MARDREN-935693 format. One record per residue (C-alpha): x, y, z negated. Coordinates in steps of 0.2 Angstrom, whole numbers, plus 5000, padded with zeros to 4 digits. Each point is the difference from the previous one (the first is absolute). Example, Ala and Ser with C-alpha at 12.3 -4.5 7.8 and 13.67 -1.06 7.14 Angstrom:
<pts>
506249784961 500650175003 
</pts>
This chain:
<pts>
500349644934 499650065017 500350185005 499050125010 500750045017 500050194997 501450014987 500350185002 498150044996 500149884985 501650084994 499250185002 498449954991 500949914986 501050174995 498450115001 499150064985 498249975000 499150155007 499050114989 498150005002 499650175006 498150044999 499550045018 498149984999 499650165009 500949935015 498949845002 498950035015 498149965000 499549855011 499850045018 499049855007 499149844995 500449824999 499049865009 498850004986 499750195001 500950054984 501250144999 501849965006 501550075009 500449975019 501749945005 501150065013 499749905017 501849934999 499849944983 498349925005 500849925015 501449934990 498949944986 498849915013 501549925009 500949944984 498549944989 498549965011 499549845010 498749995014 498749934989 498550054990 500450094984 498950044985 499550175006 500549995019 499649875013 501249935012 499350115014 500250154990 501849964996 500349985019 499250175004 501050084986 501649935007 499650055018 499450184994 501650034990 501249945014 499150125012 500050144987 501949984996 500549975018 499350175006 501250084988 501549895002 500149845010 501749954995 499750024981 498449905002 501149875008 501350014986 498649974987 499449845009 501849935002 500450044982 498449924994 500249845009 501949984999 500650094985 498550044989 498749874994 500049905016 498149995003 499649925016 498350025008 499750184995 501750055007 499749905016 498450105003 500950174996 501449955012 498849965015 499050164996 501550115002 500249945018 498750125004 501050154996 501949955004 499949985019 501650075008 500950014984 501849945002 500049904984 498349925003 500749835006 501250004985 498550024988 499349835007 501749924999 500949894986 500450074983 501949984997 500149954982 501950014999 500150185007 498350054993 499350085016 498949955014 498249975004 498549924991 500349825005 500649934983 499549825004 499849915017 498149984997 499850184998 500150015019 498549885002 499050094987 500250175008 499649945017 498449924993 499650154990 500250125015 499049885012 498650004987 499850195001 500650035018 499249855010 500450005019 498649925009 500049925018 498449975009 500049835009 498849955014 499449824998 499449885014 498150034996 500250195001 500050034981 501350124993 501049954985 501150114989 501749934994 501050094987 501950015004 501450054988 500750175005 501350094990 500950165002 501750025009 500850054984 499449844992 500649895014 501750085000 500149994981 499449824998 501149955014 501550074991 499549924984 499749835008 501850015008 500750044983 499249864989 501049854995 499649825005 499249954983 498850145001 499549985018 499749824998 499150024983 498750125008 500049935018 498249965001 499550184994 501350085012 499749905016 498750115007 501050154995 501549935009 499049985016 499350184999 501750094996 501249885009 501550024990 501749955009 500749844993 501750055006 500050154988 499649884985 501349924989 498849884993 500349825007 499449824996 500549835004 499049925014 500549835009 501750014994 500450185004 499750184993 498750105008 499250174997 498649994987 498950125011 500349895015 499549844990 498450094994 499650075018 500349835008 499149904987 501549904994 499649894985 501150084987 499550064982 500750104985 500749914985 498850094988 499249934984 498449985009 500849895014 501049904988 498449964990 499049955015 501449905007 500049894984 498249985002 500149955018 501349864997 499049934986 498450005010 500949905014 500549874988 498249984993 499449985018 501349875004 499549904985 501750024992 499350074984 498350024991 499250164996 500449994982 501849975004 500050145013 499450124986 501549964990 501250015015 499350165005 500150084983 501849954999 500350065018 499350174996 501050014984 501549975010 499650125013 499750144987 501749954992 500850015017 499250175005 500650074983 501849935002 500150065018 499450184995 498649985013 498650044988 499650194999 499650064983 498250055004 499749835007 500749934984 498950104989 498549955011 500449825000 500449984981 498549894998 500449895014 501849984994 499549954983 498749895006 501249895009 501149954985 501550105004 501749944993 500950104987 501250055013 498750085011 499250094985 501750074996 500250065018 498350084999 500450084984 501650075008 499050075015 498650084990 501250074988 500950115013 499450174997 500850075015 499149875011 498450054991 500350185005 500549965018 498549895003 498850144995 499349884987 498650104990 499949974981 498249945001 500749865011 501249954987 498550014987 498949885011 501449885002 500350014981 498249974997 499949855011 501549924992 499550034982 498149955002 500149855012 501649914994 500749954983 501649925004 501850054995 500350045019 498550125000 500650084984 501750035007 499350095016 498850104989 501550064989 500950055016 498550105006 499850084983 501950044999 500150085018 498650114996 500650054983 501850025004 500050185004 498750064988 501250074987 500750115013 498450105000 500550094985 501450085010 498850055014 498650054989 500850084984 498950064986 498249954995 498849935013 498149975000 499149885011 498250035004 499249845007 498450005010 499049854995 498450055009 498949885009 500650055017 501849964995 499649844992 498849945014 500950045016 501049845004 501449995012 500349835007 501949965003 500549885013 500849894987 498449974991 498949955015 498749884994 500550034982 499350104986 501550114997 499650175006 500850174996 498950154996 500350184999 499949984981 501249855000 501350105010 499850154989 500149904984 501749935007 500650185003 499450044982 500949854992 501650045010 500050184994 499649954982 501349864999 501350125008 499750164990 499049954985 498650105007 498350034992 498549945010 498250065000 498749905009 498450085007 498449975009 498450074994 501050044984 501849994995 501049914987 501849994994 500849835004 501249924987 501249875008 501449884995 501650075008 500749824999 498749935012 500649965018 499450125013 498749895008 499249954983 499950184995 499350055017 498649874998 499650064982 499750175007 498649955012 498250044994 498450065009 499650164992 498550065012 500050175008 501550125004 500250144987 501850065001 499550154989 499749884986 501849945001 500650185000 498950044985 500749854990 501850055005 499650184993 499449934984 501649894998 500950165000 501649935008 501250095012 500649915015 501350035013 498949915013 498349925002 499649865013 498249995005 499749835009 498350015008 499050005017 499650184996 498149985002 499450084984 498150004998 499850074982 500750154990 501050155006 501849945003 500650185004 499350074984 500749864989 501750015007 500150194999 499449984982 501449874996 501350125008 499450144989 499949904984 501549885001 501250035014 500450005019 500849845005 500449945018 498449905005 500249865014 498349965008 500449835007 498749955013 499549825000 498750015014 500450155012 498350075000 500750175005 499750114984 500850024983 499150044984 501250134993 501250135007 501350134994 501850065001 500649844991 498949885007 500849885013 499149875011 500649835004 499349855010 500349824999 501149894989 501749955007 501749974993 500650185003 498550074991 500950074984 501550075010 498850095011 499050074985 501650064992 500450095016 498350085000 500450094984 501450105009 499150005017 498150005003 500349965019 501149854997 498749895009 500150095016 501950034998 500449825001 498849975014 500950135010 501649914999 499449865011 500850005017 499049925014 
</pts>
């Protein structure tokens, strides 16, 4: 059974007696603001709002907020936080991209926006440098293509225009890419530090950047073979040498090119070519797995392709070994819903023994650590699960599902969290929308099946109905999880929560925000706010019981 990384915390919690439920209803504050729908809510500290946006949101339309509104929110929060503490703002961005949930576009925007406020700071160039995974310090470049994305983002909001006089006397306007000196220095350092595989994999995206920031090939240790000798990869890219990375994409395309040549030469028919290509692709997947060249996220996203190409049992065994390595899941910043999507693809599209083996592996790697939740979350737990229309309707398209019907929603992610807690701690579950209901479940179900069984569109959002039902159940809890987008539009959450505390007890309450709209439905001395869903979620939550500022404390440990 897998163990949590923080053994000291687990040991401490395992020896603790459940806390008594002290009635503290008088300390529960009244709402101080309104949510997007205009109903009473509680405002969040700007640092929590920034962290929740950077770790939860994408630059896309949400149920209650457009893409442009998300952009304005990010830019506004970066400005607000930077006015108080530029370095802490930078730490939030680096943490969110490189240590936290690893969201991309929203952190690229935040990083480029921060350039407005950090001119002259000695650490500014390091902020745009490469994150050192081994030493856990550095800048906001987690992957090589982060550089290209940040340049594109900065150019979109800070275009530099040049007027050009044409022969007929007309004036045209040309937009040039212009980035700050800190970006140039940071990106230059990052490019000089990247390995050959990475530089070649992303060379098409990085070529323009290389021409802008002009990294020194002599300072790079990355080399590649060209015309029988080793040359600097940066030099090869700059001079246009025909070299490429041995990535899974290249391997697949090379197979296709060889077969296409054979068809054109009349050596094989198209029907024969399809058979050859399938075999070649299967062999390529096997080779990539055997050589350890297939990243775990690429493996998850290509499970469909691997299974479609009739892999050998040997290849399936290697794939199972790769996917079954929990440490690599953690290091690769693989989110649970990505495992969920891969599991859904395998179980719904395939009915082979190979597919069942992979499904079992995905199931096992997710469930392996669930029994350990009892050590981190001792005592009785209640999960309050939001199944309102906004939760069930807002769909998040993952890259692995492009062109397919598999889509995560706020509700499906929340259901996965609820199933995880239920399986790990024998928690009670209340599901709510316009009204609330107790949920009975089979503890022997696997976590994915249980999560799907929890999904149900229940209309509007009345958290108060859930608290009223919990009060009528008359059960004391050590902690309560609320999995919601916090956009209540019915009832009085404050009054019903206060009533529960007065009638039943005062548990720790974790408001887990699934959409980062910027407010929460309840507040109080034992209410804690959490955002997103990563593998460290439950360790983080356990820490919050001792330290309400644990969110910022771990961010402040980031060294840029």
